[in-house]
Z-matrix of the N, CA and C atoms (Angstrom, degrees):
N
C 1 1.444
C 2 1.524 1 111.59
N 3 1.325 2 115.70 1 -36.95
C 4 1.458 3 118.01 2 -178.88
C 5 1.519 4 111.12 3 -63.65
N 6 1.324 5 116.14 4 -42.30
C 7 1.458 6 118.63 5 -178.64
C 8 1.529 7 110.48 6 -68.78
N 9 1.336 8 117.08 7 -37.61
C 10 1.466 9 120.09 8 176.87
C 11 1.527 10 109.86 9 -61.14
N 12 1.323 11 116.22 10 -44.19
C 13 1.467 12 119.97 11 178.14
C 14 1.530 13 111.04 12 -60.85
N 15 1.317 14 115.71 13 -40.15
C 16 1.459 15 120.96 14 179.38
C 17 1.531 16 111.09 15 -63.23
N 18 1.344 17 116.43 16 -46.04
C 19 1.467 18 120.75 17 179.55
C 20 1.524 19 110.15 18 -62.06
N 21 1.329 20 116.49 19 -45.60
C 22 1.468 21 120.68 20 179.83
C 23 1.527 22 110.69 21 -63.36
N 24 1.309 23 117.41 22 -42.43
C 25 1.461 24 122.33 23 179.12
C 26 1.524 25 110.44 24 -57.90
N 27 1.325 26 116.56 25 -43.07
C 28 1.465 27 120.46 26 -179.05
C 29 1.521 28 112.82 27 -70.26
N 30 1.325 29 117.72 28 -23.75
C 31 1.472 30 121.17 29 177.62
C 32 1.523 31 112.54 30 -82.00
N 33 1.318 32 116.74 31 -22.07
C 34 1.453 33 121.20 32 -173.57
C 35 1.526 34 110.54 33 -81.60
N 36 1.307 35 115.38 34 130.22
C 37 1.468 36 121.41 35 177.91
C 38 1.526 37 107.70 36 -71.69
N 39 1.348 38 117.28 37 133.09
C 40 1.459 39 119.53 38 179.61
C 41 1.531 40 111.66 39 -52.85
N 42 1.322 41 115.26 40 132.93
C 43 1.458 42 121.55 41 179.63
C 44 1.520 43 113.72 42 86.44
N 45 1.322 44 117.14 43 -6.13
C 46 1.468 45 121.41 44 179.91
C 47 1.530 46 109.29 45 -109.00
N 48 1.337 47 116.01 46 161.78
C 49 1.456 48 121.13 47 178.07
C 50 1.521 49 109.79 48 -94.23
N 51 1.319 50 114.93 49 147.98
C 52 1.462 51 120.48 50 174.14
C 53 1.528 52 108.40 51 -71.16
N 54 1.321 53 115.41 52 147.15
C 55 1.466 54 120.77 53 179.52
C 56 1.529 55 109.52 54 -110.62
N 57 1.328 56 115.77 55 167.85
C 58 1.470 57 120.30 56 176.27
C 59 1.528 58 110.41 57 -61.51
N 60 1.322 59 116.30 58 -37.94
C 61 1.465 60 120.12 59 178.75
C 62 1.529 61 110.85 60 -62.95
N 63 1.323 62 116.11 61 -39.49
C 64 1.462 63 120.26 62 177.76
C 65 1.534 64 110.70 63 -66.81
N 66 1.323 65 116.74 64 -37.45
C 67 1.462 66 120.43 65 177.48
C 68 1.524 67 110.31 66 -62.97
N 69 1.327 68 117.21 67 -44.63
C 70 1.470 69 120.72 68 178.47
C 71 1.522 70 111.01 69 -62.70
N 72 1.321 71 116.19 70 -41.78
C 73 1.463 72 120.41 71 178.24
C 74 1.536 73 109.93 72 -63.90
N 75 1.318 74 116.59 73 -38.21
C 76 1.465 75 121.12 74 178.04
C 77 1.529 76 111.00 75 -64.62
N 78 1.338 77 116.66 76 -41.86
C 79 1.469 78 120.58 77 177.97
C 80 1.528 79 110.54 78 -60.76
N 81 1.322 80 116.04 79 -45.07
C 82 1.456 81 119.99 80 179.36
C 83 1.520 82 111.87 81 -63.48
N 84 1.309 83 116.56 82 -40.18
C 85 1.467 84 121.27 83 177.87
C 86 1.527 85 110.56 84 -64.41
N 87 1.317 86 116.31 85 -42.59
C 88 1.460 87 120.28 86 178.27
C 89 1.526 88 110.32 87 -61.56
N 90 1.316 89 117.43 88 -45.79
C 91 1.472 90 120.68 89 177.81
C 92 1.521 91 111.15 90 -61.03
N 93 1.316 92 116.71 91 -43.76
C 94 1.464 93 120.31 92 179.60
C 95 1.525 94 111.32 93 -60.30
N 96 1.318 95 116.11 94 -43.21
C 97 1.464 96 119.47 95 -176.27
C 98 1.534 97 113.04 96 -77.61
N 99 1.323 98 117.97 97 -30.74
C 100 1.460 99 121.06 98 -175.98
C 101 1.523 100 114.61 99 -95.14
N 102 1.329 101 117.98 100 -18.02
C 103 1.468 102 120.67 101 -177.22
C 104 1.526 103 113.83 102 -52.28
N 105 1.328 104 119.85 103 -44.94
C 106 1.471 105 118.50 104 179.26
C 107 1.535 106 112.77 105 -59.25
N 108 1.331 107 116.98 106 -37.80
C 109 1.468 108 120.09 107 178.56
C 110 1.521 109 110.74 108 -65.60
N 111 1.333 110 116.33 109 -47.32
C 112 1.460 111 120.59 110 -179.23
C 113 1.523 112 111.07 111 -65.47
N 114 1.320 113 116.71 112 -40.13
C 115 1.459 114 119.89 113 178.94
C 116 1.527 115 110.52 114 -64.65
N 117 1.327 116 116.50 115 -36.29
C 118 1.462 117 120.35 116 176.92
C 119 1.524 118 111.72 117 -63.24
N 120 1.319 119 116.53 118 -43.66
C 121 1.463 120 121.04 119 177.46
C 122 1.520 121 109.62 120 -61.58
N 123 1.332 122 116.48 121 -45.23
C 124 1.461 123 121.24 122 -179.11
C 125 1.529 124 111.06 123 -63.53
N 126 1.317 125 117.89 124 -43.39
C 127 1.463 126 121.67 125 -178.33
C 128 1.528 127 112.04 126 -64.79
N 129 1.327 128 117.86 127 -28.00
C 130 1.465 129 121.38 128 179.64
C 131 1.528 130 113.00 129 -81.21
N 132 1.330 131 117.30 130 -8.40
C 133 1.462 132 120.79 131 179.52
C 134 1.523 133 110.17 132 -74.74
N 135 1.337 134 115.25 133 150.96
C 136 1.459 135 118.50 134 174.24
C 137 1.527 136 109.48 135 -78.46
N 138 1.326 137 116.01 136 172.90
C 139 1.460 138 121.62 137 -175.03
C 140 1.535 139 112.05 138 -57.23
N 141 1.323 140 117.69 139 -44.69
C 142 1.463 141 121.56 140 -179.19
C 143 1.513 142 112.62 141 -64.12
N 144 1.315 143 116.52 142 -40.22
C 145 1.470 144 120.52 143 177.63
C 146 1.523 145 110.61 144 -64.33
N 147 1.328 146 116.93 145 -42.73
C 148 1.470 147 120.24 146 178.89
C 149 1.523 148 111.08 147 -62.39
N 150 1.345 149 116.58 148 -41.94
C 151 1.468 150 119.48 149 179.03
C 152 1.527 151 110.50 150 -61.97
N 153 1.328 152 116.54 151 -42.90
C 154 1.465 153 119.94 152 -179.64
C 155 1.523 154 111.16 153 -68.58
N 156 1.314 155 117.90 154 -39.53
C 157 1.468 156 121.15 155 177.11
C 158 1.526 157 109.75 156 -60.13
N 159 1.322 158 116.99 157 -44.39
C 160 1.467 159 119.98 158 178.74
C 161 1.531 160 110.60 159 -62.99
N 162 1.332 161 116.75 160 -40.43
C 163 1.472 162 120.63 161 179.61
C 164 1.529 163 110.35 162 -64.35
N 165 1.324 164 117.24 163 -46.68
C 166 1.459 165 120.75 164 -179.31
C 167 1.531 166 111.48 165 -67.76
N 168 1.324 167 117.03 166 -31.66
C 169 1.469 168 119.98 167 176.72
C 170 1.522 169 110.23 168 -66.72
N 171 1.315 170 116.13 169 -39.19
C 172 1.465 171 120.46 170 -179.51
C 173 1.518 172 112.06 171 -78.25
N 174 1.339 173 115.37 172 -32.31
C 175 1.468 174 119.50 173 -172.64
C 176 1.531 175 111.11 174 -154.46
N 177 1.351 176 117.87 175 85.68
C 178 1.466 177 119.03 176 174.24
C 179 1.531 178 108.34 177 -56.64
N 180 1.327 179 116.79 178 148.94
C 181 1.462 180 118.77 179 -174.19
C 182 1.518 181 112.75 180 -148.76
N 183 1.318 182 114.53 181 155.09
C 184 1.462 183 121.51 182 170.45
C 185 1.532 184 110.08 183 -92.57
N 186 1.331 185 115.56 184 -15.44
C 187 1.462 186 120.35 185 -174.56
C 188 1.530 187 111.44 186 -129.81
N 189 1.348 188 116.61 187 73.12
C 190 1.465 189 118.10 188 -179.06
C 191 1.536 190 113.23 189 -67.29
N 192 1.339 191 117.25 190 -16.97
C 193 1.465 192 120.51 191 -179.68
C 194 1.527 193 112.69 192 -93.71
N 195 1.332 194 117.65 193 2.36
C 196 1.464 195 120.69 194 179.16
C 197 1.532 196 109.12 195 -64.43
N 198 1.311 197 115.65 196 138.24
C 199 1.465 198 121.32 197 -175.66
C 200 1.530 199 111.32 198 -56.87
N 201 1.330 200 117.14 199 -42.83
C 202 1.461 201 118.82 200 -178.80
C 203 1.534 202 111.91 201 -67.56
N 204 1.337 203 117.76 202 -35.06
C 205 1.467 204 121.28 203 177.13
C 206 1.529 205 109.61 204 -65.96
N 207 1.313 206 115.86 205 -45.97
C 208 1.468 207 121.15 206 179.07
C 209 1.527 208 109.98 207 -58.95
N 210 1.326 209 116.52 208 -44.71
C 211 1.466 210 120.87 209 -178.19
C 212 1.529 211 111.52 210 -66.79
N 213 1.328 212 116.69 211 -44.41
C 214 1.475 213 120.51 212 -178.85
C 215 1.518 214 112.55 213 -59.57
N 216 1.330 215 115.46 214 -33.59
C 217 1.466 216 119.88 215 -174.10
C 218 1.527 217 112.75 216 -110.39
N 219 1.308 218 116.58 217 11.85
C 220 1.470 219 123.62 218 -179.22
C 221 1.533 220 112.55 219 45.03
N 222 1.322 221 114.02 220 54.80
C 223 1.461 222 122.48 221 178.87
C 224 1.525 223 109.10 222 -106.07
N 225 1.324 224 115.89 223 173.94
C 226 1.457 225 121.09 224 171.63
C 227 1.522 226 107.91 225 -127.92
N 228 1.317 227 116.78 226 149.46
C 229 1.474 228 120.37 227 -177.55
C 230 1.521 229 110.81 228 -59.43
N 231 1.326 230 117.05 229 -43.02
C 232 1.464 231 120.20 230 178.90
C 233 1.518 232 112.19 231 -64.84
N 234 1.325 233 115.79 232 -40.34
C 235 1.465 234 119.85 233 178.23
C 236 1.513 235 112.07 234 -65.50
N 237 1.333 236 115.76 235 -38.66
C 238 1.467 237 119.98 236 178.05
C 239 1.517 238 110.36 237 -62.72
N 240 1.330 239 116.01 238 -47.16
C 241 1.463 240 120.36 239 -177.65
C 242 1.526 241 110.89 240 -59.13
N 243 1.322 242 116.61 241 -49.00
C 244 1.466 243 120.97 242 -179.11
C 245 1.533 244 110.80 243 -64.61
N 246 1.335 245 116.60 244 -44.97
C 247 1.461 246 120.79 245 -177.53
C 248 1.523 247 112.41 246 -67.85
N 249 1.338 248 117.26 247 -41.21
C 250 1.473 249 119.68 248 178.69
C 251 1.517 250 110.79 249 -60.69
N 252 1.312 251 116.30 250 -45.69
C 253 1.470 252 119.47 251 179.35
C 254 1.524 253 110.36 252 -58.99
N 255 1.317 254 116.40 253 -45.69
C 256 1.457 255 121.06 254 -179.29
C 257 1.525 256 111.51 255 -64.52
N 258 1.326 257 117.27 256 -46.03
C 259 1.466 258 120.55 257 -178.36
C 260 1.526 259 112.18 258 -66.93
N 261 1.322 260 116.85 259 -33.97
C 262 1.468 261 120.08 260 175.21
C 263 1.526 262 109.45 261 -68.77
N 264 1.337 263 116.70 262 -44.08
C 265 1.465 264 120.70 263 178.14
C 266 1.527 265 112.17 264 -61.14
N 267 1.334 266 116.61 265 -34.35
C 268 1.467 267 121.82 266 179.46
C 269 1.528 268 112.30 267 -82.41
N 270 1.330 269 116.53 268 -0.18
C 271 1.468 270 122.31 269 179.96
C 272 1.532 271 112.30 270 63.65
N 273 1.326 272 115.96 271 34.71
C 274 1.463 273 121.30 272 175.97
C 275 1.526 274 109.45 273 -96.82
N 276 1.337 275 116.12 274 -39.07
C 277 1.464 276 122.54 275 -178.23
C 278 1.525 277 108.52 276 -120.30
N 279 1.333 278 115.24 277 147.35
C 280 1.458 279 121.69 278 175.17
C 281 1.522 280 108.51 279 -139.34
N 282 1.314 281 116.14 280 168.20
C 283 1.458 282 121.53 281 176.91
C 284 1.526 283 107.18 282 -111.43
N 285 1.337 284 116.34 283 118.96
C 286 1.459 285 122.05 284 178.79
C 287 1.521 286 107.50 285 -124.02
N 288 1.313 287 116.05 286 121.16
C 289 1.467 288 121.87 287 -177.75
C 290 1.525 289 111.36 288 51.88
N 291 1.323 290 115.79 289 37.88
C 292 1.456 291 121.14 290 176.89
C 293 1.514 292 115.03 291 82.59
N 294 1.341 293 117.77 292 -2.81
C 295 1.467 294 121.58 293 -178.95
C 296 1.529 295 109.95 294 -104.04
N 297 1.322 296 115.19 295 132.49
C 298 1.456 297 120.84 296 175.36
C 299 1.524 298 107.84 297 -78.61
N 300 1.330 299 116.08 298 125.72
C 301 1.461 300 120.99 299 -178.29
C 302 1.520 301 109.04 300 -149.33
N 303 1.321 302 115.64 301 171.55
C 304 1.455 303 120.81 302 -178.71
C 305 1.519 304 110.70 303 -80.93
N 306 1.319 305 116.35 304 139.39
C 307 1.459 306 121.70 305 177.71
C 308 1.527 307 109.18 306 -61.35
N 309 1.322 308 116.69 307 -43.81
C 310 1.460 309 122.09 308 179.76
C 311 1.525 310 108.31 309 -110.54
N 312 1.308 311 116.64 310 112.22
C 313 1.464 312 121.03 311 -177.20
C 314 1.524 313 112.39 312 -61.43
N 315 1.306 314 117.36 313 -24.14
C 316 1.459 315 121.35 314 -179.66
C 317 1.526 316 110.48 315 -76.44
N 318 1.329 317 117.29 316 -20.29
C 319 1.473 318 121.88 317 -176.95
C 320 1.526 319 111.72 318 -53.64
N 321 1.315 320 117.39 319 -45.28
C 322 1.465 321 121.32 320 -176.02
C 323 1.521 322 110.49 321 -60.45
N 324 1.314 323 116.82 322 -50.91
C 325 1.474 324 120.40 323 -179.02
C 326 1.526 325 110.77 324 -67.15
N 327 1.307 326 117.08 325 -38.86
C 328 1.465 327 120.27 326 -178.75
C 329 1.517 328 113.90 327 -71.95
N 330 1.327 329 117.29 328 -32.57
C 331 1.450 330 121.67 329 -177.79
C 332 1.509 331 113.16 330 -71.35
N 333 1.319 332 116.41 331 -35.33
C 334 1.453 333 120.62 332 -171.98
C 335 1.523 334 113.15 333 -101.19
N 336 1.313 335 119.10 334 5.93
C 337 1.471 336 121.41 335 -176.25
C 338 1.520 337 112.42 336 -58.95
N 339 1.312 338 117.14 337 -43.96
C 340 1.471 339 119.87 338 -176.39
C 341 1.517 340 111.86 339 -97.50
N 342 1.335 341 116.70 340 -0.97
C 343 1.473 342 120.02 341 -176.61
C 344 1.504 343 111.48 342 -91.83
């Protein structure tokens, strides 16, 4: 959010208000500039971490160990446990109000842009 605010601030003419169009342009600029970083993080992940990232991107959850969640995303309980610990340690995933989600909301869009 801080970087998005910075990009938008730099686009805004002094004394004028930012517009929705400027916000959208700022989002696109942020994605363009950050995508290589996010893609690099994603490429360095092991297979299990990538599978879990894709699952969480498609369906954030409070219950990653639920049988139906595991089946829908072709995960394994052991793989989830190992990958969640690693992704939390790497500051990619966090738990907010009991839901596993990405620390940086832009990560999902930036990681999969070229994939």
